[in-house]
N, C-alpha and C positions, 0 to 999 in steps of 0.2 A: 504494500500500500504506500503510495507516494504521500508527500507532504500535502499536496493538493487534496488528496482523498481524506486525510486527517482533518483538514480545514472544513471539508464538506460535511464530515460527521458532526463536528462541533457546531457548525452553522445550522444543523437540523435537530439539535437536542430538544428543542421545544415542540417538534413534530410528534414526539412520543408523549402521550397524556397519561401513561400508566407506569410511571417510574416507581420502583420500590426501593426501600432503604434497609440495609442490614449492617449491624455491628459485626466486627470480626475480631477474633483473637488468634494470632499466629505465634507459635512458641515451640521451643524444643523441650521434649519430655523424655527423659531417660535415653537420650541420643537419637530420638525420632522427632521429626518436625510434624506438628499437628495443627489442625485448624478447628475452630468452633465459630458458629455464626448465630446471631440473634436478630430476628425480625423486629423492625420498628414500625409502629403504627402512629401516624401523625393525623390527628383528627381535625386540626384547623384546616378549613377548606382552602385548597389551592396553594397551601404553604410550600409544598415540595415543588410544584410547577413554577412558582415565583422564584424559588432558589435556582432551579434549572435554567430559567431565562437569564438570571444574573450570571450564572456560571458560563453560559453560552456567550454572553456579551463580554465577559472578562477575557475570553480566549479569541474572539473573532473581531473585536473592535480594532480600529486603527491603533497601532502600537500596543495591541493586546498581548496576552501571554504567548500566543503562537508566533508572533512576529520575531521572537528571538531565535527561532529555529530555522536553519538553512536547508536541512535535508532529513530524510528518514533513511537509516542504514541498518544493516544487520549488526547485532551486538557482537563486539569483538574484544570486550574487556577494557576498552578505553572509556574515558569519561568526558567527552567533549560537550561543553555546555550549550553548543548551538546545534546539537543533533538529537533527534528522537531515535532511540534504539529499538529495533524490532527483533522479537524472538518468536519463532514458530512453536506451536503447541507440541510438536514432535521432538523438539530440541532436547538433547540429554541434559541441558542446563535446567530445564523447568518441567519436563514431562511428568515426573513423579509428583512434584508439588502441585502442578496444575490439576491433576486428577483428584488429589486430596482436597484442594481448595474448592473445586466445583462440587464435590460430594458434600462438603460441609455446608456450602451455600444452598444446596438442594435439600438438605436435611437439617434445617436450622432449629435451634432450641428456643421454644417460646415459654419455657418455665421460668418462674422467678421474676424478680424486679430487674428491668433493663439497667437501672442505675447500678446494680451490683455486678453486672457483666464486665469482666476485665478487658474492655476493648482497647486495642492498639491500632485499629484501622476501621474504616467503614467503606461501604460500596453502594453506589447507585446503579440499579439494574434496569435496563429497558431495551426496547427494540425500535429501530429507526428504519423507515422506508426510504431507500436511496436508489434512484434510477429503477424503481419498480421492484427492488429486491430488499427483503427484510434483513437488517443487519443487527446481530446481537451485540449489545454494547454494555460493558460493565466498567464503571469509573471508580477507581480506588484512590482513597486518600489515606496515607499511612501516618496516622496520628490518633491519639486518644481524643475522641470528640467531646468528652465530658469536661465541663469547666465549672470551677467554683469561683464566683466573683467575690473576692474579699473587699471589704470596705465599700460595698456597693449597696445602694438603697433604692427601694421602690415606693411609689406613692400608693397608699391604700384608701384614699378618700379623705382621711383626717390628718395623716402625718406620713413621714417617710419611715420605712422599716427595712431592716437588713434582709437581703435576698438569702434565704436560709438553705437552699438546696443546690445540688448539682444541676447543670443545664447542658443540653445537647447543642453543641455548636458546630454547624457545618461551615466548611471553609471553601472559598471560591478559587480552589486550585485542585488539580488532579496530579497524582504521582504516576499512576499506571492506568492505561486504557486497554481493556481486553476487548478486542473487536473480532468477532467470529473466532477463528482458530489461531490468532496471534495476539501477543501482548506488545505494547508500545511503552517504553520507559521514557518518561519526560525528565527524570533525574535518577540518581542512583538509589533512591529509597525503594525502588522496585526490587532491588536485589534482596532487601530484607523480607519482602512479602513472599518471595519464592525460595528463600534460604539458599541463594545462589553461591554464597561463599563456600558452603559445603560441597556444592556440585562442581565448582571449578577446581577445588582442591582434589577432588576425586579424579577429574579429567587430567589434572596435572600429574598425579601419581601414575596414571596409566600411560600417559605420553612419555614420561621420564623413563619408565621401564622399556618402552618401545625404542627409545633412543639408545639406552644401554645395550639392549639386545642387538642393535644394528652394528655394534662394535666400533663406533666412530670416536668414543671417548676412552681415555686411558684409565682413569681412577673411578670405578663404578660407585663406591660408597661415598666418596667426596662429591661426585657429581649429583648423586641422589640427595645428599644433604643440602647442598647449596641451591639446586634447581627447584626444590620443593619449599623453600623458605622465603621469607620477606614478601615482596610484591610479585614474585615469579609465578605463583599459581594463577593469578588473574591473567597474566600474559599468555598462558597456554590455551586460553579460549580461542586465540587466533593462530594456533599452531598449524604449520603447513607441512603435511606429510611429504609433499613433492620435493620440498627443500632437503629433507632428510634423505630421501631416495637419491636425489642428485648428488649429494655429498658422498653417499655410500658407494655409488656406482661409477662416478666420474672423478678420477683422481686429479685431473687438471682443473676441473671446476672447484674441487675442494681446496686445492692449493691457492687458487686465485682468491677464493673467499677468505681463506686464512690470512693471506697477505693484505687484502683490502680492509678487513675488520680487526686486524691485530690479534688474531687467534693463534696462540702458540701451539706448535705441533711437537710431538716427541720425535726422536730419531727414526722411529718406525712409521712416521707419517700419520699418527693418530692425534686427534685434538687432545691437548693436555688439559685434563679436568682436575688437576691437583690444587688449583687455587680459585678463589671466589671470582676474581675479575674475569678470568678466562671463561669460567662457567657462565657468567652473566652475558658475555659476548656471544657465546654459543646459543644461549636461550633467546636472546634478542633477535639473532638472525633467523632461527627456526620459527619464531613466533611473529615474524613480520614487523619487528620493532627496529630492525636495522636495514637501511637502504643506502644506495649510492646517490649522492647529489649529482644531478645531470650537468651542472654548470662546471664544477671543479673536480668532479670524479672522486670526492672524498666521502668516507662513510659518515652517515648521520643517524641519530636515533629519532624515530618517529612514533606518533601515537598509534598508528595503524596504517595498513595498506589496503586500498580498495581499487577496483578496476577504474581506469581513467574514463570519464564520461565525455 
């Protein structure tokens, strides 16, 4: 879905007159990430629709929230503030969490007082007709929506009195949009919703073992230690298996890359993985964080690599 399509969805939010609201709790329990949902009923007539119209305006007006974004691109572990990141439902980054989240939303808990529900997010759920096709739209905001207004008073007809309770506060921004079978991250809060840190650490471990098995690095244990630590796990979201295959199968290519990116080789022609700096250079190259500047032919570190448009 292009940025224009995202704009089209937000410009038609008020076309749906049947929005529903759910509280969410996403958390880790005994090593497993779980979700719970609680339906919210708002009895004040048109209150949700009025909020949706304000949300639509906040995103679509001139210099609105969507104006800061330049493109929609596949999630690659980077965090560009001018990009909306797309992740397909089938992606190994979110597929397990996606199913758990949808199951919780479809089987919400209505028992107990909503004010006692430990919400750390909420979702607006609706369907929008675009070009004659129904689009399923879920808009997530990753925040506890309950608010206690301290030192705030309300008029009761005779005098001002302290507001005594928690209040449900909806915010005019969205962290994640789930549209049909893809999610769109407007910021990195979406990583929390899908527990993506755990996913890309798992991906990292698998890719590191793949690299070790290829035989291109000298010190397996040191490579494993450094490559799976710090910010490296996030980089492996953009791991390029073709680069590994090329290094493994083409000695002249491997030597050229080693020279260009300052990767030290052992006398046997294997990448030296005995120190952190060399491991970081190997990881950056394999994960598309290292490129050659076309002007001066020097190696440069980049946030990510995408096909030239």
